[in-house]
One Martini backbone bead per residue (centre of mass of N, CA, C, O) as a GRO file, in nm:
protein
   91
    1MET     BB    1  11.333  10.575   9.133
    2THR     BB    2  11.138  10.780   9.328
    3GLU     BB    3  10.935  11.053   9.264
    4ARG     BB    4  10.814  11.377   9.327
    5ILE     BB    5  10.497  11.557   9.308
    6HIS     BB    6  10.363  11.872   9.309
    7LEU     BB    7  10.011  11.941   9.384
    8ALA     BB    8   9.798  12.211   9.332
    9VAL     BB    9   9.500  12.223   9.532
   10GLY     BB   10   9.210  12.242   9.649
   11ARG     BB   11   9.039  12.122   9.910
   12ALA     BB   12   8.781  12.029   9.759
   13GLU     BB   13   8.923  11.883   9.528
   14LYS     BB   14   9.079  11.682   9.700
   15GLU     BB   15   8.826  11.551   9.825
   16ARG     BB   16   8.705  11.448   9.565
   17TYR     BB   17   8.938  11.266   9.489
   18ARG     BB   18   8.943  11.094   9.747
   19ARG     BB   19   8.657  10.976   9.719
   20VAL     BB   20   8.696  10.837   9.447
   21ALA     BB   21   8.932  10.662   9.535
   22ALA     BB   22   8.786  10.512   9.763
   23ARG     BB   23   8.567  10.384   9.581
   24ALA     BB   24   8.814  10.232   9.420
   25GLY     BB   25   9.028  10.136   9.644
   26LYS     BB   26   9.223  10.395   9.667
   27SER     BB   27   9.459  10.597   9.678
   28LEU     BB   28   9.527  10.906   9.589
   29SER     BB   29   9.798  10.849   9.458
   30GLU     BB   30   9.709  10.611   9.282
   31TRP     BB   31   9.482  10.759   9.129
   32LEU     BB   32   9.663  10.982   9.005
   33ARG     BB   33   9.854  10.797   8.853
   34GLU     BB   34   9.638  10.664   8.678
   35ALA     BB   35   9.538  10.924   8.544
   36ALA     BB   36   9.809  10.997   8.416
   37HIS     BB   37   9.843  10.741   8.247
   38GLU     BB   38   9.585  10.777   8.079
   39LYS     BB   39   9.658  11.052   7.958
   40LEU     BB   40   9.923  10.963   7.825
   41ALA     BB   41   9.809  10.735   7.649
   42ALA     BB   42   9.616  10.916   7.487
   43ALA     BB   43   9.836  11.103   7.371
   44GLU     BB   44  10.007  10.867   7.237
   45ALA     BB   45   9.754  10.752   7.058
   46GLU     BB   46   9.780  10.957   6.863
   47VAL     BB   47   9.720  10.957   6.520
   48THR     BB   48   9.946  10.993   6.250
   49PHE     BB   49   9.962  11.067   5.895
   50ASP     BB   50  10.253  11.070   5.655
   51SER     BB   51  10.148  10.809   5.495
   52VAL     BB   52  10.028  10.548   5.325
   53GLU     BB   53  10.174  10.332   5.491
   54GLY     BB   54  10.069  10.423   5.768
   55LEU     BB   55   9.772  10.372   5.702
   56ARG     BB   56   9.797  10.071   5.643
   57GLU     BB   57   9.909   9.988   5.919
   58PHE     BB   58   9.666  10.076   6.079
   59PHE     BB   59   9.456   9.886   5.939
   60ASP     BB   60   9.605   9.624   5.997
   61GLU     BB   61   9.587   9.647   6.304
   62CYS     BB   62   9.281   9.652   6.320
   63ASP     BB   63   9.238   9.373   6.187
   64ARG     BB   64   9.394   9.213   6.410
   65ARG     BB   65   9.215   9.315   6.660
   66GLU     BB   66   8.957   9.258   6.501
   67ALA     BB   67   8.648   9.095   6.485
   68GLY     BB   68   8.485   9.054   6.217
   69ARG     BB   69   8.219   9.258   6.104
   70GLU     BB   70   8.097   9.535   5.990
   71PRO     BB   71   7.822   9.679   5.984
   72ASP     BB   72   7.597   9.807   5.814
   73TRP     BB   73   7.466  10.115   5.788
   74GLU     BB   74   7.167  10.035   5.839
   75VAL     BB   75   7.219   9.919   6.118
   76HIS     BB   76   7.329  10.169   6.250
   77ARG     BB   77   7.087  10.352   6.190
   78ALA     BB   78   6.874  10.192   6.348
   79ILE     BB   79   7.008  10.225   6.623
   80ILE     BB   80   7.005  10.531   6.632
   81GLU     BB   81   6.699  10.571   6.597
   82ARG     BB   82   6.617  10.413   6.851
   83SER     BB   83   6.770  10.590   7.049
   84ILE     BB   84   6.631  10.854   6.985
   85GLY     BB   85   6.336  10.750   7.036
   86SER     BB   86   6.408  10.665   7.352
   87GLY     BB   87   6.640  10.867   7.481
   88ALA     BB   88   6.895  10.730   7.449
   89SER     BB   89   7.235  10.709   7.533
   90PRO     BB   90   7.543  10.657   7.471
   91THR     BB   91   7.824  10.468   7.648
   0.00000   0.00000   0.00000
């Protein structure tokens, strides 16, 4: 069963949301639901470690998810310094 939630926002704020949703090809309702799902997922994804075993499980999961090797610090540092020197910011 679908429930409704009343969300009180100002007229200008609602219009900004509606325009962004339209640019994404979504209804305002769909866009707001998606934003709420993203916010909830981010909140639930916060990892806390209360044991050494929990920390090991976290790193094991990272190893399963990621491929390849992490570059050496010097490679990271060179990329950062080039970015700073060029005025580019990471995205």
